[in-house]
C-alpha positions as CSV (number, residue, x, y, z in Angstrom):
1,M,-15.3,29.6,-19.8
2,T,-16.3,26.0,-20.2
3,L,-17.0,23.8,-17.3
4,R,-16.8,20.1,-17.8
5,T,-17.6,17.3,-15.5
6,Q,-16.1,13.9,-16.0
7,T,-17.3,10.6,-14.5
8,P,-14.3,8.5,-13.8
9,S,-14.1,5.3,-15.7
10,V,-12.6,2.1,-14.2
11,G,-9.2,2.9,-15.8
12,Q,-9.1,6.5,-14.4
13,A,-10.0,5.9,-10.8
14,A,-10.0,3.3,-8.2
15,L,-11.9,2.7,-5.0
16,P,-9.4,1.7,-2.2
17,A,-10.7,-0.1,0.9
18,H,-10.1,3.1,3.0
19,S,-12.2,5.4,0.8
20,M,-15.8,5.9,0.0
21,I,-15.0,7.8,-3.2
22,P,-12.8,6.8,-6.1
23,L,-9.3,8.3,-6.3
24,P,-7.4,9.1,-9.5
25,A,-5.5,6.0,-10.4
26,A,-2.2,8.0,-10.8
27,W,-2.5,9.2,-7.2
28,L,-3.8,6.1,-5.6
29,P,-0.4,4.5,-4.5
30,L,0.9,7.8,-3.3
31,V,-2.2,8.5,-1.2
32,E,-2.4,4.9,0.2
33,A,1.3,5.2,1.4
34,Q,0.3,8.3,3.4
35,L,-2.8,7.0,5.1
36,Q,-2.6,5.7,8.6
37,A,-4.5,2.7,9.9
38,E,-8.3,3.4,10.1
39,E,-7.9,6.7,8.2
40,M,-10.6,7.2,5.6
41,V,-10.5,9.6,2.6
42,L,-13.6,11.8,2.8
43,A,-12.9,14.1,-0.2
44,W,-10.2,15.0,-2.6
45,L,-9.4,17.8,-5.1
46,E,-7.0,17.5,-8.0
47,I,-5.3,20.8,-8.6
48,D,-3.4,22.1,-11.6
49,L,-1.3,25.0,-10.2
50,S,1.9,24.7,-8.2
51,A,3.0,26.9,-5.3
52,G,5.2,28.7,-7.9
53,L,2.1,29.5,-9.9
54,R,3.0,27.2,-12.8
55,F,0.7,24.6,-14.3
56,A,1.5,21.4,-12.5
57,R,-0.7,18.5,-11.2
58,G,-1.3,18.2,-7.5
59,L,-3.8,16.7,-5.0
60,V,-5.5,17.8,-1.8
61,V,-7.0,15.0,0.3
62,L,-9.3,15.4,3.3
63,T,-9.5,12.6,5.8
64,G,-11.2,12.4,9.2
65,Q,-7.9,13.3,10.9
66,R,-6.1,15.6,8.6
67,L,-5.6,17.5,5.3
68,L,-2.9,16.2,3.0
69,A,-1.6,18.1,0.0
70,R,1.1,17.6,-2.6
71,S,2.0,19.3,-5.9
72,A,4.4,18.4,-8.6
73,D,7.0,20.7,-7.0
74,D,6.8,19.0,-3.6
75,S,9.1,16.2,-2.7
76,E,6.9,15.2,0.3
77,W,3.3,15.5,1.3
78,Q,2.2,18.4,3.5
79,S,0.1,17.2,6.4
80,H,-2.2,19.4,8.6
81,S,-4.0,18.0,11.5
82,L,-7.7,18.8,11.9
83,R,-7.4,18.8,15.7
């Protein structure tokens, strides 16, 4: 097994105003559309397995208010409140 870490370059990630960490550029507009006013991205994890156990891109985003998740199979984001 090989573990690789990759530092995002300017073209790969962007730092939106509501995040302290860069988000993948491909996901940025989709995540921004889901965030509420004053909601900040605290962490994110890009996944590569769908709910149907097929290789597919997805993203899990943690904010101060909720956990957001979306895979390639999903038509909408899943949202789970932390409170």
